[in-house]
C-alpha positions, 0 to 999 in steps of 0.5 A: 509523447514519443519513445526514445528507445525500442525497449518499451514501444508496445506498452507506450503505444498500446492506447491507440490499439486498445481504444479502437475496439473490443469490450472495455474490460478486455482492454486491461486484460489484453494489455498485460496478459502476455506478462502474467506468467512472468509476474507469477514467477517473480511473485513466487521467487520474491515470496520464497525469499521473504518467507525464508528470510523472515523464518530464519530471523524469527528462529534465530533472533528471539528478542525485541527489535524495532517496534516490538517492545511497544507492540507486544504490550497490546498483544499481551493484553489481548492474549491474556485478557481477551477482547472486551470494551475494557481491553480496547479502551486500554489499547496503547498503540496508534494502529487499531486493535485487530492486528494485535488481536491477530497476533494475540490469537497466535500467542494463545494457539502456539504457546512457544513464547509471546514474541515468537508466537506473535511474529509467527502469526504475522508471517502467517498473514503474509502466507495467507495473503500470498495464497489468497492472491494466487487463488483470486488472480487465478479465477479473477478477470485481472490476474496480471494486475493482482500479481503486480500488486502482490509483487509490489508489496513483497519487494517493498523495503519494509515488507520483510520487516513487517513479516518477521516482527510484530508490525501491524501491516501484515494482517492489515494488508491481508484484509485490505488487498483480499477484500479489494480483490473480492469487491472489485471482481464482484462489482465488475461482473456484467450482471449482479447475481446472488453469489457476486453480491455475497462476494461483494459484501464479504469484500467490503467487510474485509476492507472494514476489518483492514480499517480496524487494523490500520486506520489509514485504510479509511481511504478505501471507503471513499474509493469504493463510493467513487468507483461504484458511482463511476461504474453506474454510467450507461446502465439502465434504471433497474440495474443502476438501482441494484448496483447503487444499493450494492454500493450503499450496503458495501459502505455500510458493511465496511464502515461498521468496524470503524463506527464500533471503534469510534463509539468505544474510543470516542474518536479514531484512536484510543484515549491513551493514544489521543492524550499521549499517556500510552507511550509517555517516553515517546510523547506520541499523540494521535487524533483527528485534527487538521495537518496541512503539511502531512499530505505533502509528505504523503504525496512525496513518498507515494511518488518516491516509491512509485519511481522504482516500480516504473524506473525505465519511464524516466529515461526512455520517455520523451516529453513534448515539453521536456524542458518545462518538466525539468524546470518544474522538477528542479524547482521542486527539488530545491524546495524539498531540499530547503524543507529538509527534515520536515519532509524526510521522515524516519526510514531508508531515505533519511538514512541515505540522505544522512550518508551525504552529511559529511560532504559540504552541502551534501545532504542538500544536494542529494535530497534536491536530486532525489526529489527532482527525479521523484517529481520528474518521474511523477510528471511522466507517470501523470502524462502516461496516465492521460495518454493511456486513459482508455486502458486505465478506464477499462481496468477496474483495479487501476481506477480503484488503485488511483482513487485509493492512493489519492484518498490516502494522501488526502486523508492525511489532512485529518491526522493530528498529533505528532506521530511521524508519517514513517515511510514504512506506512507507505507499505499499506498502499504499495499494492495499489502503487504496483497496480498503477505501475504494472497497468501502465507499463506491463513490460519487464525489461532488465533495468526494471527487474534490476530496480525491483531486485534492489528494492527487495535486497534493501528489504532484507538488509533492513531486517537483518541489520536489526539482528546485530543490534545490542 
């Protein structure tokens, strides 16, 4: 694989240099160290814009929008009746109860009106995520990676909506990403100490809380297991035993909230959601069951949202067999266009594809082009992961991110029912996509900044489009 222009030579040729020497963990730190301050600047700018936009929306639009009408019902239940087996059994929405408990706490503490209080509580979760990442990155071993993760979450097209409404992604991201940061940093310490072990357990518990917010974070648990086993290589028997014990305890702690929910509900969703009685007007049903096509949708959208995070790669990397990659991408684009509505889920991409419906075969052609570019970008990224495998393997957050994204896709096999895989669900893995993107390509050129800026602008447009609904 060779570079077509002089814009990315450092990032694409760094493997040979990094593989030549130095401690492994230091490889990842060196790869992005020169970009840390720029990442931090971008994170602060993106967060300030999101905070301002969300605060203005909360202040001026005091009526239900998007999914507020559905989510507020559970918020009201927990705010007025508290947490009990009965209230958990009466849970009406597919996500777990903890995000609704978070918003219910805001309702009880603020007293400014249920809808506004719940939204403010959600916005606070984003503020805490921002502060937590800045603090953790400042004292962690991989600051540029964590800044990249937060940046990807902040500019994701649904991020501002999640901060300004009663969507459940905010608290879930707070516990998932801070828990991941704490667990990886502690699990990657050269030696196990009492403080690192305690931090590891706290990180695992936080990830477990994230699963109880949104069950899709179940992908974190097998990622913890495989990552931990990967880190056992080359250790002495005594240290291997200590770290293996840490893995087992981490999984036990992280699984506890989910096990408790399963015991109460008799499954991974509440009885009302599983039977479709909670929201009969929508006909939603969600339960554990086989769904073969859903991982294809999840894989496509994961690659789709990875594309703007790695935008220059498509245009500036020359593959040794480019014609074969083009052929595979073209065939995939045609297949995706044939699948049409089955593949494209509710969200910005469906709206974009719909704009071409007035043209003859417009939807088919636009979807085919978008899918072909998405697949081609994924092929390039896959080869780049292989070319830079020494850097990836020396970067614990990157390994964990790859595992999490893979398990997020695989776990869709077990999502039964008829709830669509809304593309906003990808916000849950946006930080992990960011870790992958900014580990492989630390450089921030103009075209990449432009792509990131467009993503952020779309997020604000999506939110404020609801301000004018009637």
